[in-house]
N, C-alpha and C positions, 0 to 999 in steps of 0.2 A: 455291157455283158449280164448276165441274171447274178450274178455272184453274190451272194449274200454277205451282209459286214456288221459290225456291231458298231454302239452305240442308240443313239434316240432318236435319229432326225433322221426321218425316212420320205420319201416323196410318196402318194402315190399312186399307184403300182394298176390301174385302169386299164384301160383299150385305149383311151386316149395317147397316153405316158408312152405306150409302147409302141404307138407307133410314132407317135414324134420321134423315138428314141431308134427306133430301125431307119429311119428316113436319115438321122443323121448319120447311123451306121457307113447306108451305103456312100455316101460322100468322105468317109472320110479314110480311105486308106492307112495313115497312118497304126490305127488303129487295131485293125484285122493284121498288117502288119507286123505289129508288135504280140496277137496274141498262137496266134500263124509259127513264129520263132518259137514258145512255149511250150504248146502244148502240141508241135510238128505237124500240122492238118495243112491240107495240101490247098492251093491256092481261091480251086473252085468250089468249094464245099460249103458254105455258105455257111457256118456256123453264129451261134446268137453266144450258149453257155461256155465257159470252160472244163468242160469234158475233152478227156488230152485222144489221140490219133490211138495209142496205147489201147486205151476204154474200149473200143470197139468192136475190135476183135471179142475180150472176153465177156460182154456185154451181145455179140453176139452167139456166141457156143453157149451163153445162158441160156436165152431166150429158145433156141431150142425147134424154129420152128419149120416147120413144113411144108416144103418148094410148093410154089403158088398157095399156100396161107396168106391173110391178110395177117398184116402190121399195123399196129394205130398209135402213132406217133403223140402225143397229149400234149398240149404244150410246145409244140412241134420251133416254134421262129420261123426261121428260112429254111428250117426244111433241113438243112443239112445231115446233120446223124441220122436222124430214120430214112435218107433217101441212102445212108452210105449203105447203111445198113439192111432196107431192105433188097438195094443191090448184091451184097453180098450171100447174103440166103436164098435169092430167086425171090422174095415173095412179093405180093400186092401194098402198098403203103395206103393210108389212110392219115392225114394230121390233120391235126386239128389245133387252131391257135384262135384268139380275140384279135387278135392283130388284123386288120385286112392291108395290110403294108407289107408285114412279114410271109401272109398267104401269097404273095402277087410275087416273091422275092421268090415263095416257095415252090410256085408251079415253076418258074422258068431255071429254078435247076433242077428239078425233075426231069424238066424236059430234055438238059444236056446229060446228064447225068443216067438215067434211068430207060428212056423212049417212050415214045408214047402210051399211054394204056394201063400202064404199069402202077400212076400214081393218082390219088382226091386228094385235094387240099380246103378245107373248109374249118365254116368260123364256128366256137364253140365255147364252152368256159374246161376252167379242172372237175366241178362238180355237175355238169349236163353236156357230157357229148353226142348227144343226138343222134346218136348208133342203134339199132337191133339191140337186145338181150340176148349176148352168147356169139355175137362174130364175128369174135376174133381170137388169134390165132393165139399171139401177143400185146401186150403195151406195153412199153417205153414211154417216159417220161422226167427226161433230164432239167433236173439246176429246178425246178420248177412246184411239185408238190406242192411246199411252203407256201403257196401264195396262196393254196384254197381256206376257205374260209368255213370250216375248218379242215383243217389233211385231211381228217379221220372222212368229211363226207364223198373228198375228191378218191380215196381209196374203195369207200363201197361204191362208187361211180364203175370205176377200173373193176372191179370186182364182178359187176350184174353185165358190165359188154363182154369180160374174157366166154370163151366155151369154157365148159368142166378141161380139166390138166391144162389150160393157157399158163403161159408164163410172162410175169410183171417183168420189169426191172426201174426202178426208181434212182435217180442219184441228186444229191442234196448236202445238204452239212444239218450235223449236231453239236450241242453243244459239247464244249471237253465238258463241262460239271453244271448240269440240268441245276434250274433257275439264275442260269451267269445274272448279272444284272447286265453287262455288260453288252448282251449280244441284244438280238433283237426280237423284239417280241414273238416274234409270227415263227422263231425258230428256237425260243428258249427251253421250252417244254417238249420241245418235238422227241419223239422218241419210237421209230417209225416201228422195229419190232414190236411194243406192245403195240400201234395201234393199227399194225396186215395185220397179226393174231387175232384182234376185235374186231376186223373186219371180216374174217373170216377163211383168211389165206392158209395158208399151209408151206412147210419145207421153205420157213421163213428163214432166210439169211442176210444179216447184215450185219459189213463189213468195213475198216476204215480202208483208206487209201492214199498212204502217203506219199507216194509220187505225185501221186494227179496233185495234193496243193501243192506241193514245193515244186509244180510246175506254174499253178498256179500264182507263188511268192513271188516267181522271179518274172512273169506279167506284170506283176505290181507293182518291182523297185523296177525294172523297164521303163513301165509308163508314168512313177514317181519325176522321171531322172531326165523326161524325155524334158524338151523345150514347149512351149506352148503358146505359141504364135497371137492365139484367144482368136483365130478362125475358124478352129475344127473343132465344134460340142462334144462329138464324140469321146475321143481324142482330152479335150478337158473330165465330161463324163470319168472315165477311166478313170486319170489321174486321180480325181477326188475317189473315186473306191476305193483304188489304192493307199493313198493317204489312208484311209480311217481303217480297211486293212489293216496294215501296216501295224499300225500303234497297238492295235488288243488279236492280232493272227492267231493266238496259243487259246483264242477261248473259241475260237469253232475244229471241229475233227471234218473232213471228210467223207463223204458214207457214200456207197453203192449195196444197196439192196435188192433180194429176188424174194419171189413168194411165186405157189403156183394154187388158179385157181381152181379151189373144189368141185 
């Protein structure tokens, strides 16, 4: 999953890394089962992050999309979260990710959950969505904006692609104490309110979600306690992430942010 952990050792997270990561996930029912239990996700959702099911109602309402509008899901992964919100809202969907493996899964899941003609998935990166200016009625980006270098460049791109009055929803983590050296560098000084306001967004709301963070803890604790026979790389990865996370769990806050394009 795309959860962010503290500590100095983080692998390079390029498209090849995530292609391997998603391929391993496909062959790991154990990892998906752990996440489903703690995040309360449907078996066929095709999620990749650690956003719980209860969050999708909140995000769908906050985006306030018009029926038949366009939702862009940035760094969509296997697409499950954006597909579900498009389904609830009656909107069209464009998912953007730089992993071809993830997009292959997203197309399959969208065909099953949305039907034909409702979704399109394309290769792109956080700072260059390769979409026309002002085309989107809403943008969502779950657990990924921190991978942009810098995050401010991604927020400027989101603002460009959003129509005037369009809404943005982000989920990520921020340090409990800014500058804490135990926090991975890409998150150590992240301040979404400051960055969103600097990018020109209006009506910025940035809040903690303690229940979402508690669900993460439960998933990590189960993963660490699960016996690993060495034949499931995705489970092994989750176990390692869990060990790192639980060692310094208090250093990060679970964050949701909403904002409006001018």
